[in-house]
C-alpha positions as MATLAB code, in Angstrom:
seq = 'XXXXXXXXXXXXXXXXXXXXXXXXXXXXXXXXXXXXXXXXXXXXXXXXXXXXXXXXXXXXXXXXXXXXXXXXXXXXXXXXXXXXXXXXXXXXXXXXXXXXXXXXXXXXXXXXXXXXXXXXXXXXXXXXXXXXXXXXXXXXXXXXXXXXXXXXXXXXXXXXXXXXXXXXXXXXXXXXXXXXXXXXXXXXXXXXXXXXXXXXXXXXXXXXXXXXXXXXXXXXXXXXXXXXXXXXXXXXXXXXXXXXXXXXXXXXXXXXXXXXXXXXXXXXXXXXXXXXXXXXXXXXXXXXXXXXXXXXXXXXXXXXXXXXXXXXXXXXXXXXXXXXXXXXXXXXXXXXXXXXXXXXXXXXXXXXXXXXXXXXXXXXXXXX';
ca = [
      86.579  -32.125   -1.997;
      83.490  -31.059   -4.064;
      81.298  -33.900   -5.188;
      80.394  -34.031   -8.893;
      76.768  -33.249   -9.825;
      74.839  -36.398  -10.580;
      72.402  -35.978  -13.465;
      68.856  -37.242  -12.983;
      67.974  -40.729  -14.091;
      67.114  -40.879  -17.771;
      69.102  -37.787  -18.743;
      72.546  -37.579  -20.254;
      73.723  -34.485  -18.403;
      72.738  -31.354  -16.476;
      69.867  -29.246  -17.999;
      71.137  -25.927  -19.390;
      69.329  -22.778  -18.160;
      66.741  -21.149  -20.486;
      67.987  -17.968  -22.176;
      66.212  -14.763  -21.041;
      64.398  -12.718  -23.746;
      64.433   -8.951  -23.723;
      60.986   -7.216  -23.993;
      60.073   -5.857  -27.376;
      57.233   -3.744  -28.801;
      54.843   -5.043  -31.448;
      52.633   -3.046  -33.777;
      49.096   -4.376  -34.279;
      47.603   -3.716  -37.662;
      43.861   -3.009  -37.843;
      41.694   -5.874  -38.991;
      40.628   -5.824  -42.572;
      36.908   -5.132  -43.042;
      34.809   -8.181  -43.679;
      33.103   -8.446  -47.031;
      29.556   -7.105  -46.935;
      30.138   -4.712  -44.008;
      30.537   -0.953  -44.128;
      33.346    0.815  -42.321;
      32.279    3.831  -40.268;
      34.425    6.929  -40.487;
      34.461    9.873  -38.139;
      32.708   12.994  -39.361;
      33.593   16.537  -38.466;
      30.870   18.479  -36.667;
      29.025   20.920  -38.815;
      26.183   23.378  -38.479;
      22.796   22.734  -39.966;
      21.656   25.211  -42.537;
      18.420   27.077  -41.989;
      16.586   28.163  -38.861;
      15.796   25.661  -36.082;
      12.152   25.801  -34.978;
      11.550   24.986  -31.289;
       8.153   23.356  -30.772;
       6.381   24.258  -27.494;
       5.911   21.462  -24.965;
       2.135   21.670  -25.286;
       2.374   20.923  -29.053;
       5.111   18.290  -28.873;
       3.527   14.869  -29.559;
       6.370   12.974  -27.873;
       6.025   14.889  -24.606;
       2.257   14.419  -24.677;
       2.640   10.668  -25.152;
       5.175   10.466  -22.315;
       2.864   12.391  -19.992;
      -0.027   10.094  -20.893;
       2.023    7.076  -19.816;
       2.933    8.538  -16.425;
       1.390    6.798  -13.388;
      -1.479    8.323  -11.472;
      -0.152   10.697   -8.794;
      -0.090    9.567   -5.197;
      -3.136   10.518   -3.130;
      -2.522   13.078   -0.411;
      -4.929   14.427    2.242;
      -6.503   17.806    1.692;
      -5.116   20.695    3.666;
      -7.527   21.862    6.344;
      -7.715   25.562    7.063;
     -10.063   28.260    8.232;
     -13.425   28.600    6.505;
     -16.550   30.619    7.266;
     -18.655   27.466    6.849;
     -16.843   25.851    9.782;
     -17.249   29.024   11.831;
     -20.979   29.162   11.124;
     -21.381   25.465   11.939;
     -19.633   25.916   15.281;
     -21.689   28.996   16.192;
     -25.042   27.384   15.398;
     -23.944   24.169   17.115;
     -23.194   26.117   20.299;
     -26.565   27.850   20.084;
     -28.419   24.564   19.665;
     -26.493   23.068   22.586;
     -27.553   25.963   24.857;
     -31.148   25.595   23.719;
     -31.052   21.853   24.408;
     -29.563   22.492   27.851;
     -32.346   24.961   28.736;
     -34.959   22.495   27.548;
     -33.467   19.676   29.674;
     -33.312   21.973   32.728;
     -36.948   22.969   32.312;
     -37.950   19.330   31.809;
     -36.166   18.179   34.974;
     -37.758   21.049   36.948;
     -41.221   20.053   35.749;
     -40.573   16.405   36.651;
     -39.466   17.381   40.164;
     -42.659   19.416   40.503;
     -44.715   16.312   39.749;
     -42.696   13.760   41.756;
     -39.212   13.542   43.178;
     -38.509   10.114   41.767;
     -39.297   11.349   38.235;
     -36.805   14.170   38.646;
     -34.070   11.836   39.920;
     -34.768    9.410   37.084;
     -34.378   12.225   34.553;
     -31.096   13.305   36.173;
     -29.791    9.720   35.976;
     -30.785    9.478   32.302;
     -29.038   12.764   31.538;
     -25.891   11.587   33.376;
     -25.804    8.294   31.455;
     -26.382   10.125   28.184;
     -23.608   12.630   28.859;
     -21.196    9.847   29.818;
     -21.971    7.903   26.628;
     -21.645   11.083   24.561;
     -18.264   11.843   26.130;
     -17.030    8.303   25.352;
     -18.292    8.567   21.754;
     -16.646   11.958   21.259;
     -13.425   10.637   22.763;
     -13.411    7.697   20.381;
     -14.005    9.999   17.414;
     -11.208   12.299   18.506;
      -8.920    9.288   18.970;
      -9.746    8.111   15.437;
      -8.972   11.556   14.022;
      -5.719   11.577   15.980;
      -4.747    8.221   14.463;
      -5.327    9.542   10.948;
      -3.230   12.608   11.698;
      -0.518   10.376   13.194;
      -0.289    8.448    9.924;
       0.256   11.620    7.907;
       2.719   12.993   10.454;
       4.709    9.753   10.343;
       4.981   10.059    6.570;
       6.366   13.567    6.888;
       8.799   12.473    9.614;
      10.015    9.551    7.497;
      10.736   11.833    4.532;
      12.511   14.343    6.759;
      14.592   11.636    8.469;
      15.606   10.062    5.151;
      16.619   13.442    3.707;
      18.557   14.489    6.809;
      20.480   11.207    7.106;
      20.304   11.199   10.919;
      20.013    7.685   12.259;
      18.445    8.831   15.530;
      15.480   10.348   13.727;
      15.145    7.280   11.518;
      15.141    4.997   14.586;
      12.362    7.110   16.126;
      10.311    6.750   12.931;
      10.824    2.969   12.905;
       9.762    2.760   16.569;
       6.552    4.685   15.897;
       5.833    2.531   12.861;
       6.299   -0.683   14.857;
       3.902    0.576   17.511;
       1.323    1.581   14.913;
       1.178   -1.831   13.186;
       1.853   -4.004   16.238;
      -1.793   -5.136   16.343;
      -1.344   -7.114   13.108;
      -0.001  -10.699   13.431;
       1.557  -10.487    9.944;
       4.321   -8.166   11.165;
       5.540  -10.319   14.083;
       8.288  -11.933   12.025;
       9.346   -8.608   10.583;
       9.592   -7.077   14.048;
      11.956   -9.843   15.163;
      14.121   -9.436   12.071;
      14.209   -5.678   12.462;
      15.108   -5.894   16.155;
      17.973   -8.281   15.365;
      19.672   -6.087   12.754;
      18.523   -2.612   13.744;
      21.778   -1.716   15.538;
      23.869   -2.919   12.572;
      22.435   -0.322   10.170;
      23.828    3.184   10.495;
      22.361    4.721    7.336;
      19.008    6.437    7.959;
      17.398    5.820    4.517;
      18.415    2.151    4.582;
      16.927    1.711    8.053;
      13.605    3.192    6.951;
      13.564    1.073    3.790;
      14.295   -2.061    5.836;
      11.398   -1.241    8.156;
       9.166   -0.727    5.141;
      10.080   -4.108    3.657;
       9.822   -6.031    6.918;
       6.766   -4.361    8.476;
       4.676   -2.990    5.612;
       5.319   -5.473    2.788;
       3.095   -8.187    4.392;
       0.375   -5.588    4.964;
       0.698   -4.403    1.359;
      -0.092   -7.931    0.207;
      -3.194   -7.951    2.403;
      -4.185   -4.535    1.028;
      -3.818   -5.768   -2.536;
      -5.986   -8.786   -1.711;
      -8.651   -6.477   -0.244;
      -8.639   -4.287   -3.342;
      -8.818   -7.261   -5.682;
     -11.683   -8.885   -3.751;
     -13.718   -5.667   -3.734;
     -13.067   -5.089   -7.427;
     -14.185   -8.625   -8.301;
     -17.377   -8.315   -6.234;
     -18.227   -4.995   -7.855;
     -17.581   -6.447  -11.317;
     -19.886   -9.410  -10.736;
     -22.699   -7.469   -9.039;
     -22.776   -4.643  -11.580;
     -22.688   -7.147  -14.429;
     -25.777   -9.063  -13.249;
     -27.806   -6.333  -11.496;
     -30.931   -5.212  -13.380;
     -30.973   -1.557  -12.222;
     -28.437    1.233  -12.230;
     -29.598    2.257   -8.748;
     -28.539   -1.146   -7.431;
     -25.135   -0.705   -9.076;
     -24.620    2.689   -7.481;
     -25.770    1.568   -4.035;
     -23.556   -1.515   -4.022;
     -20.528    0.365   -5.333;
     -20.882    2.951   -2.538;
     -21.284    0.202    0.046;
     -18.230   -1.659   -1.246;
     -16.127    1.513   -1.403;
     -16.947    2.451    2.193;
     -16.128   -1.049    3.392;
     -12.885   -1.106    1.401;
     -11.691    2.247    2.760;
     -12.514    1.244    6.354;
     -10.747   -2.098    5.949;
      -7.712   -0.325    4.524;
      -7.578    2.088    7.456;
      -7.930   -0.732    9.996;
      -5.215   -2.738    8.218;
      -2.573   -0.021    8.549;
      -3.489    1.014   12.090;
      -5.641    4.085   11.352;
      -8.910    2.703   12.775;
     -10.958    5.891   12.287;
     -14.368    6.600   13.811;
     -17.433    7.851   11.975;
     -16.176   11.389   11.469;
     -12.697   10.154   10.626;
     -14.222    7.812    8.064;
     -16.117   10.691    6.472;
     -12.944   12.744    6.290;
     -11.032    9.833    4.769;
     -13.737    9.288    2.144;
     -13.702   13.011    1.363;
      -9.942   12.908    0.799;
     -10.218    9.838   -1.440;
     -12.949   11.280   -3.655;
     -11.275   14.686   -3.714;
      -8.094   13.042   -5.011;
     -10.035   11.133   -7.667;
     -11.839   14.296   -8.755;
      -8.602   16.270   -9.031;
      -6.733   13.586  -10.993;
      -9.724   12.827  -13.224;
      -9.781    9.149  -12.263;
     -13.563    9.092  -11.807;
     -13.965    9.490  -15.561;
     -11.975    6.341  -16.066;
     -14.238    4.886  -18.703;
     -12.829    6.442  -21.898;
      -9.129    5.594  -21.721;
      -9.592    2.320  -19.889;
     -12.360    1.161  -22.201;
     -10.163    1.876  -25.216;
      -7.340   -0.126  -23.622;
      -9.628   -3.090  -22.968;
     -11.134   -2.926  -26.429;
      -7.659   -2.774  -27.889;
      -6.879   -6.117  -26.219;
      -9.714   -7.778  -28.138;
     -12.226   -8.032  -25.325;
     -15.041   -6.392  -27.304;
     -15.501   -9.547  -29.341;
     -15.947  -11.679  -26.225;
     -17.632   -9.447  -23.633;
     -21.215   -8.321  -23.554;
     -22.106   -4.746  -22.731;
     -23.059   -5.500  -19.125;
     -19.970   -7.575  -18.494;
     -17.789   -4.855  -19.961;
     -19.392   -2.303  -17.645;
     -18.748   -4.643  -14.729;
     -15.048   -4.815  -15.578;
     -14.856   -1.022  -15.857;
     -16.579   -0.574  -12.477;
     -14.275   -3.138  -10.922;
     -11.195   -1.303  -12.167;
     -12.588    2.000  -10.900;
     -13.062    0.362   -7.494;
      -9.451   -0.790   -7.643;
      -8.395    2.805   -8.364;
     -10.309    3.990   -5.279;
      -8.628    1.268   -3.229;
      -5.179    2.399   -4.406;
      -5.987    5.976   -3.385;
      -7.143    4.752    0.031;
      -3.937    2.742    0.330;
      -1.901    5.900   -0.330;
      -3.776    7.791    2.389;
      -3.758    5.045    5.030;
      -0.203    3.706    4.568;
       2.108    5.009    7.329;
       5.162    5.322    5.035;
       5.518    6.468    1.428;
       6.500    3.899   -1.184;
      10.306    3.753   -1.318;
      11.595    0.174   -1.117;
       8.314   -1.464   -2.209;
       6.669   -0.952   -5.588;
       3.404    0.969   -5.501;
       0.538   -0.978   -7.116;
      -1.202    0.415  -10.158;
      -4.303   -0.201  -12.241;
      -2.345   -2.438  -14.591;
      -1.703   -4.873  -11.747;
      -5.429   -5.660  -11.522;
      -6.413   -5.874  -15.199;
      -5.058   -9.392  -15.574;
      -6.708  -10.518  -12.326;
     -10.134   -9.213  -13.293;
     -10.018  -10.634  -16.830;
      -7.523  -13.541  -16.684;
      -9.090  -15.848  -19.275;
      -9.631  -13.108  -21.848;
      -6.163  -11.650  -21.607;
      -4.557  -15.099  -21.758;
      -6.449  -15.901  -24.965;
      -5.464  -12.579  -26.458;
      -1.803  -13.156  -25.642;
      -1.919  -16.590  -27.223;
      -3.569  -15.203  -30.323;
      -1.246  -12.214  -30.724;
       1.882  -14.126  -29.707;
];
């Protein structure tokens, strides 16, 4: 026997089921335009009457303004090739070496003719001199090899990133770690890179990770070196009484900055390597026109209202400091083992506010 359904407490009977509604379509009318607004209507395409004049790129003011705002190109080493000057230098160097050898041989023979101990002393001096010369030449060659290794690593990194082969990218990362292993700032980055290196299979991402973990701390040190040199040049050239003192100190500071930059990134060049690095830096500045930095940069500074606050000497000091910063950026491009991909490349604008912080802050407050 079926039991009757007991309704819930508080209700008078069973709840009837809800009726199902069939789906229906609705038409949505467009909203009426608000008062005070204009309604846009579609327009048929049409041809413009008359002839269209195409302005050349050289005469287009918009293209010229866009090119003026482009960043300074990255510094690259000069290509070394055959030259008759190098051939002549090598030939005359060989001739002078033979002449020096004949003179030393005749000197030792004359000393032996006088006394045996004088001859043996001369032979010992020649042996010590040749050993020291061989060590010095070896160190110079090692410094040149380090500079070439930096440029070769850049080319290998670009080739590995373009090819997409992880094996080549891992070889680049290994060489980079060995090149900067002498710096304590990269110890943490080496541990992080070793922990996640096998988890990354994309070659460009692996190279970018190595750049962030290994070179980003060194980039901060490089920026601090550039800023310190620029500030010292600004102060010295602003208070020095003679232009000769300005030139001498700027050259001294530039040489020290370039050497510090090379040592920071693992280049560590010798004397000849340092000369070659300085030649590449100044050649890049001459080609890009960055040595004549005074006109455009002075107009930019004067446009910020600094002319009313700075004296002539102090303004020259700021200009010289910014030119030193430009040389430091070029040296950073040449000494850095990897091109800038994952990390932003510094520019002159990054140092303007550091060299003139109080003036620019006042100008912003006044114009804002």
